[in-house]
C-alpha positions in Angstrom: -20.0 7.4 -6.1 -16.3 6.6 -6.2 -14.4 5.9 -9.4 -11.6 3.4 -9.1 -9.3 2.2 -11.8 -7.7 -1.2 -11.2 -6.2 -4.1 -13.0 -8.2 -7.4 -12.7 -7.2 -10.8 -13.8 -10.1 -12.8 -15.2 -9.9 -16.6 -15.1 -11.2 -18.8 -17.9 -14.3 -19.6 -15.9 -15.2 -15.8 -15.7 -14.2 -15.2 -12.1 -12.3 -12.1 -11.1 -11.0 -10.6 -7.9 -10.3 -6.9 -7.1 -8.5 -5.3 -4.2 -10.4 -2.2 -3.1 -8.7 0.7 -1.3 -9.1 0.7 2.5 -11.3 3.8 2.5 -14.3 1.8 1.1 -16.5 0.9 4.1 -17.4 -2.8 4.5 -20.8 -3.9 3.4 -22.7 -4.8 0.2 -22.1 -2.4 -2.6 -23.3 -2.0 -6.2 -20.4 -2.2 -8.6 -20.4 -1.1 -12.2 -17.7 -2.5 -14.4 -16.4 -1.1 -17.7 -14.1 -3.6 -19.3 -11.4 -2.6 -21.8 -11.3 -5.3 -24.3 -7.5 -4.9 -25.0 -5.3 -7.0 -22.8 -2.7 -5.3 -20.7 0.8 -6.0 -21.8 3.1 -7.4 -19.1 5.4 -4.8 -17.7 9.1 -5.6 -18.1 11.0 -6.6 -14.9 12.3 -3.5 -13.2 16.0 -3.5 -12.5 16.7 -4.0 -8.8 18.4 -0.7 -8.3 15.5 1.2 -9.9 13.1 -0.6 -7.6 15.1 0.4 -4.5 15.2 4.0 -5.8 11.5 4.0 -6.1 11.1 2.5 -2.7 13.4 5.0 -1.1 11.5 7.9 -2.8 8.2 6.5 -1.4 9.7 6.4 2.1 10.9 10.0 1.8 7.5 11.2 0.6 5.6 9.3 3.4 8.0 10.2 6.2 6.6 12.3 9.0 9.0 14.4 11.2 7.6 13.9 14.7 10.6 15.5 16.4 11.1 12.4 18.5 14.6 11.0 17.8 14.1 7.6 19.5 10.5 6.9 18.2 11.5 3.8 16.3 13.3 2.2 19.2 10.9 3.5 21.9 7.6 3.1 20.0 6.0 1.1 22.8 6.7 4.0 25.2 5.0 6.6 22.9 2.1 4.4 21.7 1.3 2.3 24.8 2.9 4.3 27.6 5.2 1.5 28.9 8.5 2.5 30.5 11.4 3.4 28.2 13.7 0.6 27.3 17.4 0.9 27.8 19.2 2.5 24.9 20.9 0.1 22.5 24.5 0.5 21.5 
């Protein structure tokens, strides 16, 4: 059993949709819902600079040092084995 906490918007006709994480295998699943009766307050709009700071922090946390300096430019070479492209200026 996996426990997932998510925010779901329920329509007036009682329909709801939820995005599950990618580690849930496809197929029919039994789902048990526990609904908090208090509505979630809308979050204030995040300042643009703060959003960029959070995004840059996420990139830093997720970055993997492969030791390959031209990986972004030559990704077809390393993934698919095609000949290297000419270096860009």
